[in-house]
C-alpha angles and dihedrals in degrees: 000000000000093000096048120103099211132202089219143001114208112203110204132040102217126107093293096048095044092048091052089050093051091052095046090048090054088049087055093238128155109246145128131219110218105209118194090187096233104101110156086222087075089068094062110111092196128340113212097176099059107109119249094026105089091169092048129245134241114241095234090049091052092051091047091053091050093048090051091049091050091050092049089058092049096254118160119233123175129191109232147091132260116230102176144006126194135173116241127215093266092055096254122123127245109209118198110209137170086248096052137283124307134195119211138170093217138024132209112197108207094158098138128196137288119234122228102230128208121256098266129121112263093004093173090053090054090049088054089051093049096241091111112042130198107188126043090185088059100045112005088115090062093060095054110150094000131127106258138185124201113203123211146061100230124102089254089064091053089048092052091050090054091045091054091051086084088068107034140013094210103083128143122189108211112191095192090239097310123116111256107258099223135099128256093266091057091048089053090049091053091048092049090051090053095248111154114223122212116184095164114123115263120235097187141355118206132186113193134153093357094305133101125226121191115194112200126208090245090063097259118136120206122197126203138173092225140356129217119211109228093174095113133232140272113225113226095227105129091112090051091050091050089058093050094251114165113254133190122244089268090049099253117144117259114222132182133189115348091008092286117157126212090269114080113248093014120113131178135202139170134029094338088067123081112264140049118354099222132130093233091051092049090051093049092049090050092050091052092049094048093049092049091051091049091050092049089053091047090054090052089050094050091246099116128073117235114273 
């Protein structure tokens, strides 16, 4: 790997990174997908809103299918993390990885986001089981008519509670002891929608047998059939920042036409990018980026007519 002068280095082995790899492999380009092995897609117990899977698909199964497809086209994927990226004098990028250094003409940042998880033992395990949920857009339909808790005190938690009101009238917003960080108008909106608000400190949060129990400091126990984490996310955009890529106030990557960032030769796709955090969206962004890189290389090779 260290000796290869690549057309592209794809950083991130989730749906976006693997899709970009599949396209670049079919374009017969030299690239590597650096896969840290921690895609949040692997947490999905069963996605029912991903097109072409009417019975739903497990996140690990989806990733395995994509890795196999990449391999069948001769695409190179390596397990490992990227610790640094810098632009060299000739404009190429030197990528420092746990598997050795790489040089590449283009980058696709598919680094994703990290979820803030609720204070429960084995939170990731409960996400995989579907007791703790992360995305009402993904699976709000599956909680229709059920007793739901939304955890968090940020405006995004209040927004999730209102989003879920489409599916069920039994919603409790539990702030985990923090004051809800919204104005009076938003509080009135929650009340009008029938969302119960609990700002009492929480003594313990338990997930057992597919149910959620929240024990409050005042001795009250609340029981729910599922809980949504409204604690927000942390974009994994440190590498982007180190390259001078423009970020939003909440540190998501800003992209323009063809998924290009503000740094020449650097593209971004997936949840780290501003927009909708959905598998299908991440895949589409990766496809656009891969095609644009292929076309840029074709122009350099004299195989593309002038625009």
